[in-house]
C-alpha positions in Angstrom: -29.2 -66.9 61.7 -29.8 -67.9 65.2 -26.9 -69.1 66.4 -28.5 -71.4 69.4 -31.7 -73.6 69.5 -34.2 -72.9 72.5 -33.5 -75.4 75.3 -36.2 -74.0 77.8 -36.0 -75.5 81.3 -39.3 -77.8 81.2 -40.1 -76.6 84.9 -40.1 -73.0 83.4 -42.6 -74.3 80.1 -44.8 -75.7 83.1 -44.7 -72.9 84.7 -45.6 -71.2 81.9 -48.7 -73.4 81.1 -50.4 -73.0 84.3 -49.7 -69.3 84.0 -51.9 -69.3 80.7 -54.0 -71.1 82.6 -55.2 -69.4 85.5 -55.1 -66.5 83.4 -57.7 -67.4 81.1 -61.0 -66.5 82.9 -58.9 -62.3 82.9 -58.1 -62.6 79.2 -61.7 -64.2 78.8 -63.2 -60.8 81.2 -60.6 -58.2 79.2 -61.8 -59.7 76.2 -65.7 -58.8 76.5 -64.3 -55.4 77.8 -63.1 -55.0 74.6 -66.0 -56.4 72.3 -68.3 -53.9 74.6 -66.3 -50.9 72.5 -67.8 -50.8 69.2 -64.7 -49.5 67.1 -65.8 -49.1 63.6 -63.5 -47.9 61.4 -66.4 -46.5 58.5 -67.0 -42.9 58.7 -70.8 -42.9 59.2 -70.0 -44.3 62.6 -68.9 -43.3 65.9 -65.1 -42.3 65.6 -64.6 -41.6 69.1 -65.1 -44.9 69.9 -62.2 -46.0 67.7 -60.2 -43.8 70.3 -61.6 -45.6 73.2 -60.7 -48.8 72.2 -57.0 -47.8 71.1 -56.8 -46.4 74.7 -58.3 -49.6 76.2 -56.0 -51.4 74.4 -52.9 -49.2 75.6 -53.6 -49.4 79.0 -54.0 -53.8 78.8 -50.4 -53.2 77.4 -49.2 -50.9 80.0 -50.4 -53.0 83.1 -48.6 -56.2 81.5 -45.5 -54.6 83.4 -43.7 -55.8 79.7 -43.2 -52.3 77.8 -40.7 -49.6 78.3 -43.0 -47.2 76.1 -46.8 -47.5 75.2 -48.5 -44.9 73.0 -51.2 -44.2 70.9 -50.1 -42.7 67.4 -51.5 -41.8 63.8 -50.3 -41.9 60.9 -51.0 -39.4 57.8 -52.9 -41.0 55.2 -50.5 -40.7 51.7 -52.0 -38.3 49.5 -54.7 -36.7 51.7 -54.4 -34.2 54.6 -56.1 -36.8 56.6 -54.7 -39.0 59.6 -55.7 -42.7 60.0 -57.1 -44.1 63.0 -55.3 -44.6 66.5 -53.2 -47.9 66.6 -51.2 -48.8 69.6 -47.5 -49.0 69.7 -45.6 -50.8 72.7 -41.9 -51.1 72.9 -39.3 -52.7 75.1 -35.5 -53.7 73.6 -34.3 -56.5 73.8 -31.1 -57.5 75.9 -28.4 -60.2 76.0 -28.5 -60.6 71.9 -31.8 -62.1 72.0 -34.0 -61.5 69.0 -37.1 -59.5 68.7 -40.4 -59.8 67.9 -43.4 -57.9 66.7 -46.8 -59.1 67.9 -49.5 -57.6 65.8 -53.4 -57.5 65.6 -56.0 -54.8 65.1 -59.0 -53.4 67.5 -61.3 -52.1 64.8 -64.2 -54.5 63.9 -66.7 -55.0 60.7 -70.5 -53.2 61.2 -72.6 -55.5 63.0 -75.3 -55.5 60.3 -78.6 -55.9 60.9 -79.8 -56.6 64.2 -82.1 -58.7 64.0 -79.7 -61.5 62.1 -77.8 -61.7 65.6 -79.2 -64.1 68.0 -78.0 -61.9 70.8 -77.1 -57.7 70.8 -73.7 -57.6 68.3 -71.8 -55.9 71.3 -72.7 -57.5 73.9 -70.7 -60.7 74.4 -72.0 -63.6 75.0 -71.2 -67.4 76.2 -73.2 -70.2 75.0 -71.9 -73.6 74.0 -68.5 -73.5 74.4 -68.4 -70.0 72.1 -68.0 -66.3 72.7 -70.4 -64.2 70.4 -69.7 -61.0 69.5 -68.6 -58.7 67.1 -64.8 -58.6 66.9 -65.1 -61.7 69.7 -63.1 -63.5 67.1 -61.4 -60.7 64.2 -59.7 -59.5 65.9 -59.9 -58.6 69.7 -59.5 -62.6 70.5 -55.7 -61.9 68.5 -55.0 -58.9 71.0 -55.8 -60.7 73.8 -54.3 -63.7 72.8 -51.2 -61.3 72.6 -51.5 -60.0 75.7 -52.3 -63.1 77.9 -49.2 -64.8 76.6 -47.1 -61.6 77.4 -48.5 -61.8 81.2 -48.0 -65.4 81.8 -44.2 -65.3 80.3 -43.5 -62.2 82.1 -44.7 -63.6 85.6 -42.7 -66.6 85.2 -39.5 -65.3 83.9 -39.4 -61.7 85.3 -36.1 -60.1 85.4 -35.0 -63.0 82.8 -37.3 -61.6 80.3 -34.6 -60.7 77.5 -36.5 -60.7 74.4 -37.3 -57.9 72.5 -41.0 -57.4 71.8 -42.9 -54.6 70.0 -46.9 -54.3 70.1 -48.6 -53.1 67.0 -52.5 -53.0 67.5 -53.8 -51.3 64.2 -57.2 -49.3 64.4 -58.1 -49.3 60.3 -57.9 -53.2 59.3 -61.2 -53.7 58.3 -61.6 -50.0 56.1 -58.2 -50.9 53.9 -55.3 -49.6 56.3 -54.9 -46.5 54.1 -52.6 -45.3 56.8 -50.6 -48.5 57.4 -47.5 -48.1 55.2 -47.4 -44.7 56.4 -47.4 -45.8 60.0 -44.6 -48.6 59.4 -42.1 -46.0 57.4 -42.7 -43.7 60.2 -42.1 -45.8 63.3 -39.4 -48.3 61.5 -37.0 -48.6 63.7 -39.6 -49.3 66.6 -41.3 -51.8 64.8 -38.1 -53.5 63.3 -38.0 -57.3 64.8 -36.6 -60.3 63.4 -40.1 -62.0 63.6 -43.3 -61.1 62.9 -46.9 -62.6 64.3 -49.8 -61.7 62.6 -52.4 -63.0 64.6 -55.6 -62.5 62.1 -56.0 -65.1 60.5 -57.4 -68.8 61.0 -56.9 -72.9 61.8 -58.1 -75.9 60.2 -60.7 -76.7 62.6 -61.4 -76.1 66.6 -58.9 -78.5 67.6 -56.2 -78.5 65.2 -53.5 -75.2 64.5 -53.0 -73.5 61.2 -50.0 -72.0 60.2 -51.2 -69.8 56.8 -48.2 -70.0 54.6 -50.4 -68.7 51.8 -53.1 -65.4 51.4 -55.0 -64.1 48.0 -54.6 -60.4 47.2 -57.8 -58.3 46.3 -59.3 -56.0 43.7 -62.0 -54.1 44.7 -63.6 -51.7 43.1 -66.9 -49.5 42.5 -68.7 -49.4 38.5 -71.0 -47.4 37.5 -73.2 -48.7 34.4 -74.9 -46.4 32.2 -77.3 -46.5 29.0 -79.9 -43.2 29.6 -79.6 -39.9 30.6 -82.9 -40.3 32.5 -85.1 -42.4 34.0 -88.0 -43.7 31.0 -91.3 -45.6 31.1 -91.0 -49.3 30.4 -94.4 -49.8 28.7 -93.2 -46.6 26.5 -89.6 -47.9 25.6 -89.4 -51.3 26.9 -88.1 -53.8 24.3 -86.2 -51.2 22.1 -84.5 -49.3 25.1 -81.5 -51.2 27.2 -82.4 -50.1 30.6 -78.7 -50.3 33.0 -80.1 -53.3 34.9 -80.2 -55.1 32.1 -77.0 -54.1 30.7 -75.3 -54.9 34.0 -76.6 -58.2 34.5 -75.6 -59.5 31.1 -72.2 -57.7 31.9 -72.0 -59.1 35.0 -72.7 -62.8 33.5 -69.7 -63.0 31.7 -67.5 -62.8 34.7 -67.9 -66.2 35.2 -68.2 -69.4 32.8 -71.3 -72.0 33.2 -69.3 -73.9 36.4 -69.2 -70.8 37.9 -65.5 -70.2 37.5 -63.8 -66.8 37.2 -64.1 -66.4 33.1 -61.6 -63.2 33.1 -58.9 -63.5 30.9 -55.1 -62.5 32.7 -56.6 -63.5 36.0 -54.0 -66.2 37.0 -54.0 -69.0 39.1 -51.3 -70.8 41.2 -50.6 -74.6 41.7 -49.3 -75.9 45.0 -50.7 -78.8 46.7 -53.7 -78.8 48.9 -54.8 -81.1 52.6 -58.1 -83.3 51.8 -61.3 -81.4 52.2 -64.6 -82.9 51.6 -68.0 -81.3 49.8 -69.7 -82.3 53.0 -67.2 -80.2 55.0 -67.3 -77.1 52.8 -71.5 -77.4 53.3 -71.0 -77.6 56.6 -68.8 -74.6 57.0 -70.0 -72.1 54.6 -73.8 -72.9 55.3 -74.6 -74.0 51.6 -78.4 -74.8 51.1 -79.0 -78.5 50.3 -79.9 -77.7 46.7 -77.2 -75.5 45.7 -73.8 -77.0 44.2 -70.3 -75.3 44.7 -68.6 -73.7 41.9 -65.7 -73.9 40.2 -63.3 -76.8 39.4 -60.4 -78.3 40.9 -60.0 -79.4 44.6 -62.4 -77.6 46.9 -59.3 -76.0 48.5 -57.8 -75.2 45.4 -60.2 -73.0 44.5 -60.1 -71.1 47.8 -56.8 -70.8 48.4 -55.2 -70.9 44.6 -57.6 -69.6 42.1 -59.2 -66.3 41.8 -62.7 -65.0 42.9 -65.2 -62.4 41.8 -68.1 -61.2 44.1 -70.6 -58.7 44.1 -70.9 -57.6 47.3 -72.9 -54.0 47.0 -75.3 -52.6 44.2 -77.1 -49.2 44.1 -80.8 -49.5 42.2 -84.1 -49.4 42.9 -85.3 -51.1 46.1 -88.1 -53.5 46.2 -90.6 -51.4 47.9 -90.0 -48.3 45.6 -90.5 -50.0 42.3 -91.9 -48.6 39.5 -92.6 -49.3 35.7 -89.2 -47.5 35.2 -86.1 -48.3 32.7 -83.0 -47.3 34.8 -80.4 -45.0 33.4 -77.6 -45.9 35.6 -76.9 -48.7 38.5 -73.7 -48.7 40.6 -72.1 -52.3 41.9 -69.4 -53.0 44.2 -66.9 -55.7 43.1 -64.8 -57.7 45.1 -62.2 -59.8 43.7 -59.6 -62.1 45.4 -56.4 -62.8 43.6 -54.4 -66.0 43.1 -51.0 -66.0 45.0 -48.4 -64.8 42.7 -50.4 -62.3 40.8 -50.5 -58.6 42.0 -53.4 -56.7 43.1 -52.6 -53.9 40.0 -52.2 -57.2 37.2 -55.6 -58.4 38.3 -57.5 -55.2 38.4 -56.0 -54.6 35.0 -57.5 -58.0 33.9 -60.8 -56.7 35.5 -61.2 -53.6 33.8 -60.0 -54.8 30.0 -62.5 -57.6 30.3 -65.4 -55.4 31.4 -64.9 -52.7 29.1 -64.6 -55.2 26.4 -67.9 -56.7 27.4 -69.9 -54.2 28.1 -73.4 -54.8 26.3 -75.3 -52.3 23.7 -72.3 -49.9 24.2 -73.1 -48.9 27.9 -71.2 -46.1 29.6 -69.0 -47.9 32.4 -67.3 -45.7 35.0 -64.9 -47.4 37.3 -64.2 -45.8 40.8 -62.8 -46.3 44.2 -60.2 -48.5 43.3 -58.5 -50.8 46.3 -55.7 -53.4 45.6 -53.7 -55.3 47.9 -51.3 -58.2 46.7 -50.8 -61.8 47.9 -48.6 -63.3 50.1 -46.6 -66.6 49.8 -44.6 -67.4 52.6 -40.9 -68.8 53.2 -41.2 -71.7 55.4 -37.3 -72.5 55.6 -36.7 -69.9 58.5 -36.0 -70.9 62.3 -39.2 -68.8 63.4 -41.5 -71.1 61.3 -40.1 -73.9 63.0 -40.1 -72.6 66.3 -43.6 -71.9 65.6 -44.9 -74.8 64.3 -43.2 -76.6 67.4 -45.1 -74.5 69.9 -48.5 -75.2 67.9 -48.3 -78.9 68.5 -47.4 -78.4 72.1 -49.9 -75.7 72.5 -53.2 -77.5 70.8 -51.7 -81.1 71.3 -52.0 -81.6 67.5 -49.3 -81.2 64.9 -50.6 -77.7 62.7 -51.6 -77.8 59.2 -49.8 -75.7 56.5 -53.0 -73.4 55.4 -53.8 -71.6 52.3 -56.6 -68.5 53.1 -59.1 -67.2 50.9 -59.1 -63.6 52.2 -56.7 -61.0 51.9 -54.3 -59.3 54.1 -52.8 -56.8 51.7 -50.8 -54.9 54.3 -48.3 -57.8 54.7 -47.1 -56.5 51.8 -46.1 -53.6 53.7 -44.7 -55.6 55.9 -42.4 -57.3 53.5 -41.4 -54.1 51.6 -40.3 -52.6 55.1 -39.1 -55.2 56.8 -37.4 -57.9 54.1 -35.3 -59.4 56.4 -38.3 -60.6 58.9 -39.9 -63.7 59.1 -43.4 -63.5 59.1 -45.5 -66.1 60.7 -49.6 -65.5 60.0 -51.5 -66.9 62.9 -55.4 -66.6 64.1 -57.4 -67.7 66.7 -60.2 -68.5 64.7 -61.9 -71.6 63.2 -64.3 -72.5 60.3 -67.4 -71.2 62.4 -66.3 -68.1 63.6 -68.3 -66.3 61.4 -65.9 -63.9 61.1 -67.9 -60.4 59.4 -70.4 -62.1 59.6 -74.1 -62.0 61.7 -73.2 -64.0 65.1 -69.3 -63.7 65.3 -68.0 -66.1 67.4 -65.0 -67.4 69.1 -64.5 -71.0 70.1 -63.1 -70.6 73.8 -60.9 -73.6 73.7 -59.2 -72.5 70.7 -58.3 -69.1 72.6 -56.7 -71.1 75.3 -54.7 -73.3 72.8 -53.9 -70.0 71.1 -52.6 -68.3 74.1 -50.7 -71.3 75.2 -49.0 -71.5 71.9 -48.0 -68.1 71.5 -46.4 -67.9 75.1 -44.5 -71.0 74.3 -43.1 -69.7 71.0 -42.1 -66.3 73.6 -40.7 -68.4 76.0 -38.7 -70.4 73.3 -37.7 -67.1 71.5 -36.1 -65.7 74.8 -33.6 -68.8 75.1 -32.0 -68.3 71.6 -29.5 -65.3 70.2 -29.5 -63.7 67.0 
């Protein structure tokens, strides 16, 4: 527990705010340089770009002058003879009984997708209408630069009076499943141990209202192969008597949802927590719902996104339209991505999904499950001192009271952080707003949100520097 509350000289806070404002152009320039590096952890992409990206982040960390040690490291992937992608670990020890804070973000990005869906090149940062466009501009290279810019401002103002312990951990494979994350924590446990952990990889209520993420859904992702024939057959000769794999797959998938579009899988649970007001009009605007397309599910809209499970088919291997012929397909392969309500483990949700699919396989279709990837959800304990400091820093940094958010997405590695560092308070923050389009074409960062996020983190660091633990 803290032995005192922060009592920061108003002149120091004013100087920190001024340093943040002066440093914004440099932060945006550095962010643009990061966006230009196409660091993607998928093996089909140039892996040397991840090395380049990690080295660039390490140079930024070194140049802050804050850290005693900066390294680019890899950890083994458990159960294999391979190593994960390069991560940056920078550390400085606390002095005078001050706490230590761990700052997390990731430097890898999602693949850009089809070039023609981008208004401007995906890895060429472009500013228009108050937003910076480019893959990773929001998720999560802006998170990296929020950390770096906040550290620059606080270090410039406090100098030798900065006694706060700081660790910076910038991961290189978050978008590809964080396969070596748990091992990295174990290998570097002492360097990463902290009183508070800021995970800058989430979002905000809107572009002007900050959000502190207090719940996240888990995930269960897997590949399903559906087979009905040992070879392809003529659809005219046998259609009507022989079930092809596509027919079986369509029938099988339809059992996953009820008539309202809610998940209809026995054993996938829900949680019951209150949600703020959020209208269908807002949903339509933020999600891009077409005018004649209706929302799905039941209950308040945010309860459907934050508190209930979701099942999505995100990939399918079958004959393409261009290559279509009058043939009964022998097999179809799909990728299913499920979001799991907070409080249920990814393992239990997957078991429920597999049992449901096996029980509902039509016409005796053969099902094969593979490439299972699971992650647990997260519920924040909001009673700790660090949460109070974060909320106040957000209110001051944004000029608006923060909203406690649930997030429909997943950050499975948070469960690893909780397991490895059970005493640490975890603060899930971010620089995204609802129009950031992370993972989608035309991903972008709202520039004012970025400025406010840096100001918030700089204030949090300055105030933590004034307490003892």
